[in-house]
C-alpha positions in Angstrom: 0.7 -68.6 47.8 -0.3 -72.1 48.8 -3.7 -73.0 50.2 -2.0 -73.2 53.6 -0.8 -69.5 53.4 -3.8 -67.5 54.2 -5.0 -65.0 56.7 -5.8 -66.6 60.1 -9.4 -65.2 59.9 -9.9 -67.0 56.6 -11.4 -70.5 56.8 -10.5 -71.5 53.2 -9.5 -70.0 49.9 -12.3 -70.1 47.4 -10.5 -68.6 44.5 -6.7 -68.2 44.2 -5.0 -65.1 42.9 -4.1 -67.0 39.7 -7.7 -68.2 39.1 -8.9 -64.6 39.5 -6.2 -63.2 37.2 -7.0 -65.8 34.5 -10.8 -65.1 34.6 -10.3 -61.3 34.6 -8.2 -61.7 31.5 -11.0 -63.7 29.9 -13.6 -61.1 30.9 -11.4 -58.4 29.4 -11.4 -60.2 26.1 -15.1 -60.8 26.2 -15.8 -57.2 26.9 -13.5 -55.9 24.2 -15.2 -58.2 21.7 -18.7 -57.1 22.8 -18.0 -53.4 22.7 -15.5 -53.2 19.8 -17.7 -50.8 17.9 -18.4 -48.5 20.8 -16.3 -48.8 24.0 -18.2 -48.5 27.3 -17.9 -46.3 30.2 -16.8 -48.5 33.1 -18.6 -47.6 36.2 -16.9 -49.1 39.3 -18.8 -49.4 42.5 -16.7 -48.3 45.4 -15.0 -49.5 47.4 -15.2 -53.2 46.6 -14.8 -53.0 42.9 -11.5 -51.1 42.9 -9.4 -54.3 42.4 -11.6 -55.8 39.6 -11.9 -52.5 37.7 -8.2 -51.8 37.8 -7.3 -55.3 36.6 -10.1 -55.5 34.1 -9.4 -52.1 32.5 -5.9 -53.3 31.8 -7.3 -56.4 30.0 -9.8 -54.6 27.8 -8.0 -53.8 24.5 -10.1 -50.7 23.8 -9.9 -47.0 24.6 -12.2 -46.9 27.7 -13.3 -44.3 30.2 -13.8 -45.0 33.9 -15.9 -43.4 36.5 -16.9 -44.3 40.0 -19.9 -44.4 42.3 -20.2 -45.3 45.9 -23.5 -46.6 47.2 -24.2 -48.2 50.5 -26.7 -50.6 52.0 -24.4 -52.6 54.2 -22.6 -50.5 56.8 -20.4 -52.9 58.8 -22.9 -55.7 58.9 -23.0 -58.9 56.9 -26.5 -58.5 55.4 -27.9 -55.8 53.2 -30.1 -53.3 55.0 -32.2 -52.8 51.8 -31.9 -49.0 52.1 -29.5 -47.6 49.4 -27.8 -44.2 49.5 -25.4 -42.6 47.1 -22.2 -41.6 48.8 -20.3 -40.6 45.7 -22.0 -40.0 42.4 -20.6 -40.1 38.8 -18.6 -37.2 37.5 -19.5 -38.1 33.9 -22.7 -37.4 32.0 -23.9 -40.8 30.8 -26.6 -39.6 28.4 -26.4 -41.6 25.2 -23.4 -43.7 26.4 -22.9 -47.4 26.8 -22.4 -48.0 30.5 -20.9 -51.1 32.0 -21.3 -51.3 35.8 -18.4 -53.3 37.3 -19.2 -55.0 40.6 -17.2 -57.0 43.0 -20.1 -59.2 44.1 -23.8 -59.7 43.5 -25.3 -61.0 46.7 -29.1 -60.2 47.1 -29.0 -58.0 44.1 -31.1 -55.3 45.9 -28.5 -52.6 45.8 -27.5 -53.3 42.2 -31.1 -53.4 41.1 -31.6 -49.9 42.6 -28.3 -48.7 40.9 -29.4 -50.0 37.5 -32.7 -48.1 37.7 -31.0 -45.0 38.9 -28.5 -45.0 36.0 -31.1 -45.9 33.4 -33.1 -42.8 34.4 -30.2 -40.7 33.3 -30.6 -41.6 29.6 -27.7 -43.9 28.7 -27.7 -45.9 25.5 -27.4 -49.0 27.5 -26.6 -50.2 31.0 -25.0 -53.7 31.4 -23.4 -55.5 34.3 -20.0 -57.2 34.8 -19.4 -58.8 38.2 -16.5 -60.8 39.5 -18.7 -62.9 41.8 -22.3 -63.8 42.0 -24.1 -65.8 44.7 -27.1 -67.5 42.9 -28.5 -68.9 46.1 -28.6 -65.4 47.7 -30.2 -63.5 44.8 -33.6 -61.9 45.7 -34.2 -59.9 42.5 -33.6 -61.0 38.9 -30.7 -59.1 37.4 -29.4 -59.6 33.8 -25.7 -60.0 34.2 -23.8 -59.8 30.9 -20.4 -60.8 32.2 -19.8 -62.9 35.3 -16.5 -64.1 36.6 -17.6 -66.8 39.0 -20.8 -68.2 40.6 -20.0 -69.0 44.2 -21.7 -70.5 47.2 -23.6 -68.4 49.7 -20.6 -67.9 52.0 -19.3 -64.7 53.6 -16.2 -64.0 51.4 -13.4 -61.4 51.6 -10.3 -60.5 49.7 -9.6 -58.9 46.3 -11.6 -55.8 47.3 -14.2 -57.5 49.4 -14.2 -56.6 53.0 -15.8 -57.1 56.4 -15.8 -53.8 58.5 -13.1 -52.4 56.1 -10.7 -55.3 56.7 -9.3 -57.9 54.3 -9.7 -55.9 51.0 -6.0 -56.3 50.2 -5.9 -60.1 50.3 -4.9 -61.3 46.8 -7.4 -64.2 46.8 -11.1 -64.7 47.6 -11.5 -66.5 50.9 -14.3 -67.7 53.1 -14.3 -65.7 56.3 -14.4 -67.7 59.6 -17.7 -67.1 61.4 -15.7 -66.2 64.5 -14.3 -63.1 62.6 -17.8 -61.6 62.1 -19.9 -62.9 65.0 -19.8 -62.2 68.7 
């Protein structure tokens, strides 16, 4: 795909499919090295993290387990509401386990901060974070991120699992959404 070949609602491509694949492979190696003595439970945050968890899991050369949570604070808007609710909880008991939360993006950090506290209250050995994207200029709470794919500008991005109103998740790249696609 060339930079000219993108969805008409996408203003520009921020990260290409190849850039994402290369960085996910690097993250997989970093995680395998960090957890070689005790593989983590990957906890994907639905729906956005589906792509990164699937690709990352195949790049971690360890026997890993996966589980999923769905939490929401967005609805169909472009800004976090600040109110978090669990839509789907973990199936696994995480007591005494090393947990690696895998996120698609850290924006304000408010939802993730809540999720970290929630999981830590369940008695895991550790809770650490891996995110594909982080927006340093948008962060409102300090979150210790162990593995970060890319720091990006504070733009509204879609693709590779990221959506706006459930659209654009299947784009193979990360693109900046045109304002006309999410404003009236």
